[in-house]
N, C-alpha and C positions, 0 to 999 in steps of 0.2 A: 624452717627450721632455723632456731636463734644462733648469732654467731658476736664476736668479739673478735679483730683483728687490730694489729700493732704493725705500722709499715714502719722497716728501719733501712739505712743507707744502702746505697750500692757497693760490689766488689771492685777488688781493688788489684790491679798487676794478674787478673788472670785467672787469679785464687782468690777461696773465700776467705771474707773479709766479713761480712753482715751475711745475716739472715733475712732476704727483703721484706717473709710475709710469715707470722707465726699467727692462729687462729686458734679457737673454742668454738665446737658448736655442741648447741645442746638436744637429750632426742625428741622426738615428737614437735611441738609446738612449745616445750619448756622455755623460760627464759632464765632459770636454775638448775644447777643440779642437785638431786636428794645424795647425801653420804652414803656409803655402804653399811651404816648403822640400819637403816630403815630396810634397806634386804628386797631393794620391791622394782627394781630393776630399772629405774630409773636415775641409776648412781655412774651409767657408762655416756660417757664424753668423747666426742669425734675433735682428736688433737692435730695439725696441718702444718708444716714449714715449709716455706720455699726459697731456695736460693738462684742466682744469675749463674752457677757455674755447676756445670754436670758433676758425676762421679763422687757422690757424696751419700755421705753416711746418718741419716737426720732420726733422730732419738729423743726419747724423757730419760734421763737417768736416773739414779738412787737417790731415796731422801728427799720426795716429792710429795705433793700431796692427795699424790694421783699413783698409781702403779707404773713402776717402770719398762719402759716398752721400745723397742726398736720399730720406729715407720715408717722407714726404707733403706734400702742402700741399694750404691750404684746409680744417683738419679740426683736429681736438683729439688726434686717435689714429690711429698710425702703423706701424706694422710692417713691413722688408724684411730682405734678406740680404745680407750684404756678407763680403768675405773677408779672412782674417788674415793679416799680412801675412808675407813671408819672414824667417826665422833669428832668429824672439823669443826661440829658447828656452823652458824650462818654467821653470814658477812664473804667477804671477797679473800680469793685464793689467786698465789700467786707459782706459774710454772715455767720451768725455765726446761726450754727445748736446745739441743746441741746440734750442728753439724760437725760431722766429722771432714774433713777432706782426704781425699782417696791418693791425691799426689804429695802431699805434704803432710799429712797427716795432721796439720792446724783443726784444733778445735776452737769455736765462738758456742757462744749459748744466747739466748735471748730471751726476755720473760713475756708470757703472755697470761693476762689474769683470766679468774673464771668466776661467779657468785655460785656459793649453798647456800640452799634452803630446805631446811630439818623441817620443818613446820609443818605438821600435817591436819585434816582436818580434825575438830572433834564432835564428837557425837556423845551429848550429855546422857544420863539413864533416861531412856522413856517411861513415860507413866498411862495410864491409860485410864481414864473416864467414863464411867458408864453412864447409862440413864439415869433419871431420879430412882431411890431402894433396891437398884439392877447390881449384882456384882458381877454378871455374865450379860454377854449381848444376844439380840434373835436378830431374824430377818425383818429389815427394813428401819430395825434403830438405828441412831446415830452417834458414835461415841467420840469421842477426842482424844487421841495421841499425842502426847506432850513431851518435847525433849529440844533443849539450845543445841546449835549447830553454829562452831565460830570456826574462824579459817577454811571456809567452804569456799570455791567457786561457782559451784553447781553441786543438785542435789536430784537425788532420784529416789520418791518414796511408792513402794511395791505391797501390795496386800491381795492376799488370795481368800481372801473370804467377804472382799467388800471393796468398794469406789474409793479413792481419795481426792479429796475436792484439791485443785492448784498445785497436783503431784509430781512439777518441775521445780514450784515456786519455793524457797526457804522461809520457814515460817516457824517458831516456837510451838505453836499447836492447831494440828493436822487434822479435817473433819472426814472421818472412816463412815458411808454410809452402809450398812452388812446388807451382800447381797445374798451371801451365801443360806441353802435351805436346810444344809447339812447340822443330823440333830447335834452332832458335837462336834469337836476336833481336837488334833495333839498336836503339840509342837508350834514352832515360832509360824506366825504366816501372815507377819510384818515387817516388810525391810525397809531401809532405810540408807542410802549409801549416799557419802560426800565426798566430790572431788574436790582437787583444787589444782589447777589448769599449770601454776607458776614452775610446781616441781611433779607435776604426774604422780602427785600421791594419791590417795582414798582409805578411805575408815567405812568400816559397815555396820550397822547394829540392828541386832530380831528382837522382838518381842512377841508375845501370845494376846490377839485378841482371844476372850475367854467365850464363846458361842455356845449356847444350849438353844435349840428349837425341840416342840413336840415332835416325836418320833413318829411319821404319818401312820405305822405298819402296826401302830398298836393303837386298839381301840379300847373304851371302855362299857361293858356289860355289868349292866343288873343284874342283881340274883332276883330268884323270887322272894318277896317280904321286906327289899329294901326299900326306905326312905329318900 
């Protein structure tokens, strides 16, 4: 888990004067948080604070780029999750973490920064190129599915009607060899999933490769007198 820590000075005269350590940790293996505008679950960060004196209430106050929350009370070390606000935009944000002394009610605050990355992967409109003169594909045909991918760190191409060459490699044009023997199909049968590891976001696009094979249950019979 990625984190950013700020180290600050010691306590004075046995009462809280400083938060020794404040930190932010991102979910999974992210190096930035996505804001709540994406609503994808990757907008929850863990915030921690530590002092050298016990009996403290450690919290995130109102009017911050994250949801206000009490991280812990009656303690000298606390950690909790909070949700990044909506529509912050890409860049560095600053949180003030407060500690209130249970003996003197003195409040101190220290800053910690975190990164927001709201750029999601983009999948351009998917288009299909069939063999020359065809508007549909049949078994053993090779078709090309095209679509530009931007801002993705990994990719997955899946089809239920054939085999995709280099299905884990980001490419504008993908070769699909038709393996299905079904007479026809209905609905999407080709899916592209583009992921971005830095903020945990994902985009998905679907399309339908048109299939038409001869129905093996239909036979042609010539009547008497036919040419």
